[in-house]
Each structure stands twice: as C-alpha cells, then as structure tokens.
N, C-alpha and C positions, 0 to 999 in steps of 0.2 A: 959408705952407704951404697947398697947394691941397687942397680936400676934394670939389670937384665938377668933373667933366669931361664935356663934351658934344661929341660928334664925329659927323659923318656917317659912315655905314658904309663908304662908298667911300674914306674917308681913313684907315681903320684898316689896320694891317698884317694880313697873312694870319693870323698866329698869334693876334692879338688878336680879329679877326673870328671865328675858329674858337672861341675861348674864350667869346665872347659868345653865339654860336649854341648852344654846349653848355650854358651856363647857362640860356638861354631855352628850350632844347629844340625850336628851330625855326630854319630859315634866316632871315637878315635880308637885306632888299633894300638895294641901294646907296644909295637915296634916303632910307632911314630914319635917324633920329638915335638915337644910343646915349648914354645918360646913365649915369655912374657916380658914386655918392656914398659917401664914407667917413664914417661916423658913429661918434664915440667911444662906448664902452660906457656904458650908463646906470649911474648910481650908485644902485642899489636895495639895500635892506637884504636880508640873507640870508633864505632861507626860514625861517619860524618852526619851532621844534621842535613836531612834531605832538602829542607827549605834553603839552607845556606848554600848548598851545592847548586841548587837550581838558580839561586840569585847570582852566584859567581858565573855560571854558564850564560845566563841572560846578559850579564854585563860584558862578558867576552864576545858574545855574538853581536851585541850592539856596537862594540868597539870595532869589530871587523866590518860591520855594515857601514859605519861612518867612514872607514877608509876607502870603501868602494863607491861611495856616493857620487864621486866625480867621474866614474867610468860610465860611458854611455851604454845603452842597451845594445847598440850595434857592435861595440867593442866586446861586450860580454858574449853576444851571439857568435862573433867571429872566433873568439877564443875557444868556445865550446865546439864549434865546427872544426877548428884546427885540431883539437884533441881527439875528436871522433874520427877524423880523417887519418890521423896518425895511427890510432889503434887499429882501424880497419885495414890499413895498408902494411902494418908491421906484423900481422898474424902469420905464423909460419906454417 
C-alpha cells in the first residue's frame, strides 16, 4: 500500500493540479515537485477530564502544603532570602 507520492507538477492531471493549488493557496509551476503523504492517525490517549486533573492537582498541592505546615514563617523567609541573595550574587 502506497503512502507517499512524488510527482512533477507538469505530470499531474488538471484536476489534481487544481486541487494542489487550492490546498497550497498559490499556483504551482510545471517544474515543481508535489509530494503527498498519507499518515495514519496517532494513537494518543483521549483528552483528560479537566475536573479530574484539577482534583489531582488540588490533592497534590494539599499534600505539599501538609508537608510544610511545620516550617515556620521565619524559616520560609530565610530560605527565600537565601535564594534571592544567591541569584543576585551569581549573575555574571
């Protein structure tokens, strides 16, 4: 079964040449080569349910939040300050 066809434009029938020109949105010259490829559809999973994805993200963020509950505001501020200081002084 053929999936690729390459032809010179001057070898195409008038109807096929017209169809190619319509697809491209421009006239084609007789010395141009026209390629057609038929590709089977990809086997991709269906789009996820947005509500389910949002629910999983919410659960993940809640889990991360629970892990940081024991960290004081001062420790968080110190970590942010340390990161900012590191970036500020490592710029080249």
